[in-house]
C-alpha positions as CSV (number, residue, x, y, z in Angstrom):
1,M,127.9,161.5,85.8
2,L,126.0,158.5,84.5
3,P,122.2,158.3,84.8
4,T,120.8,155.8,87.3
5,T,118.1,153.2,86.6
6,T,114.8,153.2,88.4
7,N,116.0,150.6,90.9
8,G,119.2,152.5,91.7
9,G,121.6,150.8,89.4
10,T,123.9,152.6,87.0
11,A,122.8,152.8,83.3
12,A,125.3,151.8,80.6
13,R,126.8,154.3,78.2
14,P,125.3,154.2,74.7
15,G,127.0,151.6,72.6
16,T,128.4,149.6,75.6
17,T,127.3,146.3,77.0
18,P,125.2,146.7,80.2
19,Q,127.0,145.3,83.2
20,P,125.4,143.6,86.3
21,E,124.6,146.1,89.0
22,D,126.0,143.9,91.7
23,E,127.6,140.5,91.3
24,T,126.1,139.5,94.7
25,V,122.5,139.9,93.5
26,R,120.6,136.7,94.2
27,R,118.8,134.7,91.6
28,T,115.4,133.6,93.0
29,T,114.1,131.3,90.2
30,W,113.0,128.1,91.9
31,G,113.0,124.8,90.0
32,T,115.3,125.9,87.1
33,E,118.2,127.8,88.7
34,R,119.8,127.6,92.1
35,S,120.2,130.8,94.0
36,A,123.5,131.8,95.4
37,T,122.0,132.0,98.9
38,P,118.8,130.3,100.4
39,R,115.6,132.0,99.6
40,R,113.7,133.7,102.5
41,G,110.3,135.4,102.9
42,R,106.9,134.3,101.7
43,W,106.5,130.8,100.2
44,S,104.8,130.4,96.9
45,Q,102.0,127.9,96.4
46,A,104.2,125.8,94.1
47,E,106.9,125.6,96.9
48,I,104.3,124.5,99.5
49,A,102.8,121.9,97.1
50,R,106.3,120.5,96.5
51,L,107.1,120.5,100.2
52,Q,103.9,118.5,100.9
53,E,104.8,116.1,98.1
54,L,108.3,115.4,99.5
55,Y,107.9,115.7,103.2
56,G,108.4,112.4,104.9
57,L,109.9,110.8,101.8
58,R,113.1,112.8,102.0
59,D,114.9,114.3,105.0
60,E,114.5,118.0,105.7
61,A,118.0,118.8,104.5
62,A,117.4,117.3,101.1
63,I,114.1,119.2,100.7
64,A,115.8,122.4,101.8
65,R,118.5,121.9,99.1
66,E,115.8,121.3,96.4
67,L,113.7,124.3,97.4
68,N,116.7,126.4,98.2
69,R,115.3,127.3,101.6
70,P,116.9,127.1,105.1
71,V,116.2,123.9,106.9
72,A,114.6,125.9,109.7
73,S,112.2,127.4,107.2
74,V,111.3,124.0,105.8
75,R,110.6,122.7,109.2
76,K,108.4,125.7,110.2
77,M,106.4,125.6,106.9
78,A,105.8,121.8,107.3
79,E,104.3,122.5,110.7
80,Q,101.9,125.0,109.1
81,A,101.2,123.0,105.9
82,F,100.2,119.9,107.8
83,Q,98.4,121.6,110.6
84,A,95.0,120.0,111.2
85,T,93.0,118.3,113.9
86,P,94.0,114.6,113.8
87,R,91.4,112.3,112.4
88,T,90.2,109.3,114.4
89,G,88.3,106.1,113.6
90,P,88.8,103.4,111.0
91,W,91.4,103.8,108.3
92,T,90.4,104.1,104.7
93,A,92.1,102.0,102.0
94,T,93.6,105.2,100.6
95,E,95.1,106.1,104.0
96,V,96.6,102.6,104.4
97,Q,98.2,102.9,101.0
98,N,99.6,106.3,101.9
99,L,100.9,104.9,105.2
100,K,102.9,102.2,103.3
101,R,104.6,104.9,101.3
102,Y,106.2,106.3,104.4
103,I,106.9,103.1,106.5
104,G,110.7,102.8,107.0
105,G,111.4,106.2,105.3
106,T,110.6,108.5,108.2
107,T,109.5,108.5,111.9
108,P,106.0,107.7,113.2
109,E,105.8,111.4,114.3
110,T,106.3,112.7,110.8
111,I,103.9,110.1,109.3
112,A,101.3,111.2,111.8
113,R,101.8,114.9,110.8
114,V,101.5,114.1,107.1
115,L,98.5,111.8,107.4
116,G,96.7,113.8,110.0
117,R,96.6,111.0,112.5
118,T,97.9,110.6,116.0
119,V,101.2,108.9,116.6
120,D,99.5,106.1,118.5
121,E,97.1,105.4,115.7
122,V,100.0,105.3,113.2
123,Q,101.9,102.9,115.3
124,S,98.8,100.7,115.9
125,Q,98.1,100.6,112.2
126,I,101.6,99.5,111.4
127,V,101.3,96.7,114.0
128,E,98.1,95.6,112.3
129,L,99.8,95.6,108.9
130,R,102.4,93.2,110.3
131,R,99.7,90.7,110.9
132,V,98.5,90.7,107.3
133,Q,100.7,88.5,105.1
134,T,100.3,86.4,102.1
135,P,102.9,83.9,100.8
136,A,102.0,84.7,97.2
137,G,104.6,86.1,94.9
138,L,104.8,89.8,94.0
139,T,102.7,91.1,91.1
140,Q,104.4,93.0,88.2
141,D,103.4,96.3,89.6
142,E,104.6,95.3,93.1
143,M,107.9,94.1,91.6
144,V,108.5,97.6,90.1
145,E,107.8,99.3,93.4
146,F,109.9,96.7,95.3
147,K,112.9,97.4,93.2
148,R,112.4,101.1,93.7
149,L,112.2,100.9,97.5
150,Y,114.6,98.1,98.3
151,G,117.7,100.2,98.6
152,T,116.3,102.5,101.2
153,R,114.1,100.2,103.3
154,T,114.9,97.4,105.7
155,D,113.7,93.9,104.8
156,D,111.4,94.0,107.8
157,D,109.8,97.2,106.6
158,L,109.4,95.8,103.1
159,A,107.6,92.8,104.5
160,V,105.1,95.2,106.1
161,I,104.8,97.3,103.0
162,F,104.1,94.4,100.7
163,G,102.3,92.2,103.1
164,R,104.7,89.3,102.5
165,P,106.7,87.1,104.9
166,L,110.3,88.1,105.4
167,A,111.5,85.0,103.5
168,V,109.7,86.1,100.4
169,V,111.3,89.6,100.6
170,Q,114.7,88.1,100.9
171,D,114.2,85.6,98.1
172,V,113.0,88.2,95.7
173,A,115.9,90.5,96.5
174,A,118.4,87.6,96.0
175,R,116.8,86.6,92.7
176,L,117.0,90.2,91.4
177,R,120.5,90.7,92.8
178,L,119.3,93.9,94.6
179,A,121.5,95.7,97.2
180,K,120.9,98.3,99.9
181,D,122.1,101.8,99.2
182,K,125.4,102.5,101.0
183,A,124.2,105.8,102.4
184,F,121.1,104.0,103.8
185,L,123.2,101.4,105.5
186,R,125.4,104.1,107.0
187,R,122.3,105.7,108.6
188,L,121.2,102.4,110.2
189,A,122.2,102.5,113.8
190,G,124.6,99.7,114.6
191,N,124.8,98.5,111.0
192,P,128.0,99.3,109.2
193,A,127.9,99.9,105.4
194,S,128.5,96.7,103.5
195,K,131.4,96.9,101.1
196,M,131.2,95.3,97.6
197,P,134.4,93.6,96.6
198,R,136.7,95.7,94.3
199,W,136.4,95.1,90.6
200,D,139.5,93.1,89.6
201,A,140.9,92.9,86.1
202,A,139.2,89.5,85.3
203,A,135.7,90.8,86.4
204,I,136.2,94.0,84.3
205,E,137.2,92.0,81.3
206,K,134.2,89.7,81.6
207,L,131.9,92.8,82.0
208,R,133.4,94.3,78.8
209,Q,132.8,91.1,76.9
210,L,129.2,90.4,78.1
211,Y,127.7,93.8,78.8
212,P,126.7,94.7,75.2
213,T,124.5,91.6,74.7
214,T,123.6,90.3,78.2
215,P,120.8,91.3,80.5
216,N,122.0,93.2,83.5
217,L,120.3,90.7,85.9
218,E,122.1,87.8,84.3
219,L,125.4,89.8,84.5
220,A,124.8,90.4,88.2
221,R,124.4,86.7,88.8
222,V,127.5,85.8,86.8
223,L,129.7,88.4,88.4
224,E,128.1,87.9,91.9
225,R,127.3,91.5,92.3
226,S,124.2,93.7,92.5
227,V,122.5,95.0,89.4
228,K,123.2,98.6,90.6
229,S,127.0,97.7,90.8
230,V,127.0,96.3,87.3
231,V,125.2,99.3,85.8
232,S,127.4,101.8,87.6
233,K,130.7,100.1,86.5
234,A,129.5,99.8,82.9
235,H,128.7,103.5,82.9
236,N,132.1,104.4,84.3
237,L,133.7,102.3,81.6
238,G,131.6,103.8,78.9
239,L,130.1,100.5,77.9
240,K,126.9,100.4,75.8
241,K,124.3,97.8,74.9
242,E,124.3,96.6,71.2
243,A,121.4,97.8,69.1
244,E,119.8,94.3,69.0
245,R,119.9,94.0,72.8
246,L,118.3,97.5,73.0
247,R,115.5,96.4,70.6
248,E,115.0,93.2,72.7
249,M,114.7,95.3,75.9
250,G,112.1,97.5,74.1
251,R,110.1,94.4,73.2
252,E,110.3,93.2,76.8
253,N,109.0,96.5,78.1
254,V,106.1,96.6,75.6
255,S,105.2,93.0,76.6
256,L,105.3,94.0,80.3
257,R,103.1,97.0,79.7
258,Y,100.6,94.8,77.8
259,Q,100.5,92.3,80.6
260,R,99.8,95.0,83.1
261,S,97.1,96.5,80.9
262,A,95.5,93.1,80.4
263,A,95.6,92.4,84.1
264,T,93.7,95.6,84.9
265,T,91.1,95.4,82.1
266,P,87.8,93.8,83.2
267,G,86.9,90.6,81.4
268,T,90.4,89.7,80.5
């Protein structure tokens, strides 16, 4: 009879390769490996911190997949993690900025839970934000955030988030050739997903010719598509930018960072 290990498994014979005790044993490393089945039991501080970071910005199912926890467990922990007596009174600038992160991405009830405010206060503050608008163009930092959010927010919500008229939001999106995410459009009640026209042979050939040396935004305008569509198709075709274009993109990025730094440095 073979000796057993301290945890009940069977030890390997000398000179042989140890075998797994049971192929159904779960891996429980979070963040690097995905377990075969959802984790249960006590939550670690790292898991709770990640939940607090994601909650309201992703749906519960997506959070559950990342943390490898059951959806019911995510929901229950969220109720505990954000359990606090709602604050009242004037909103601080930090609270308003945090509110803007969630507008259009989740429900007022979830926002209230995350921010520690009542649902009525959240809804009232959103109404107040709708009244604050400036016709000025977006700053460089706002432009970066605008491109990040555009695919998963309605134009009306973006107008509230950035404090701009709806016409400004639509003009910026048109100039940048941005498009809504298909999954987002499918989730919008009563709004069917928009379908981008199929790539025909002529458009593909033009993309092959121009992609290596042409900015993606310019390509999107020429081909009458979104930037995301251009990048996706180029990736599928295995197209690459030429070295000179990549160097040019690097110079553009350095220049943009310099402009941002100068804009935030006192006395410049």
